[in-house]
C-alpha positions as a printed Julia matrix, in Angstrom:
70×3 Matrix{Float64}:
  0.47   -0.11   -0.26
  1.06    3.67   -1.16
  0.16    6.81    0.22
  0.88   10.28   -0.6
  2.74   12.29    1.49
 -0.7    14.46    1.11
 -2.51   11.68    2.72
 -0.31   11.28    5.64
  0.83   14.59    5.98
 -1.08   18.16    4.98
  0.91   18.38    1.43
  2.48   16.05   -1.14
  5.99   16.51   -1.9
  6.6    17.45   -5.49
  9.99   17.55   -6.95
  9.78   19.94  -10.66
 12.04   20.52  -13.45
 13.95   17.17  -12.97
 15.39   15.54  -16.01
 14.61   11.87  -16.05
 15.76    9.53  -18.88
 15.14   10.49  -22.26
 12.0    12.06  -21.55
 11.49   15.55  -23.48
  9.45   16.81  -20.28
  7.59   15.19  -17.14
  5.09   16.26  -14.56
  7.34   16.65  -12.05
  8.33   13.58   -9.41
  5.71   12.78   -6.73
  6.99   11.91   -3.59
  4.96    9.19   -1.94
  5.58    7.07    1.7
  4.84    3.43    1.43
  2.92    2.19    4.81
  3.75   -1.34    4.02
  5.59   -3.36    1.38
  5.68   -7.11    1.17
  6.54   -9.85   -1.22
  6.74  -13.55   -0.86
  7.54  -15.82   -4.22
 10.34  -17.45   -5.74
 12.07  -18.27   -2.85
 12.33  -14.74   -1.55
 10.06  -13.23    1.03
 10.37   -9.55    2.13
  8.36   -6.84    4.06
  9.56   -3.24    4.7
  7.58   -0.23    6.51
  8.07    3.63    5.81
  9.98    3.27    2.75
  9.9     6.38   -0.03
  8.65    5.89   -3.54
  7.71    8.0    -6.22
  5.48    8.64   -9.27
  6.46   10.34  -12.69
  4.57   10.85  -15.78
  6.62   11.18  -18.95
  6.2    13.02  -22.03
  7.31   12.59  -25.58
  6.39   13.63  -28.88
  7.77   12.67  -32.26
 11.39   10.85  -32.27
 12.84   10.85  -28.87
 16.98   11.57  -29.19
 18.99    9.12  -27.89
 20.81   10.85  -24.75
 24.45   11.23  -25.05
 27.18    9.0   -23.46
 28.84   11.08  -20.67
């Protein structure tokens, strides 16, 4: 289960104008806090509380250019 910071606090945390991969633009990183995350399968089992995650919507139009190797 993930809850936005807005649901856990008074407002959502947002990071704007941050480049993400080869996206031409994005709506910003919406930071969320995980209330509980668990998985059991394929010989693995884990459980975490209070970890962080993010949501992002990216935008492309036409042909996206490959990023240069730095």
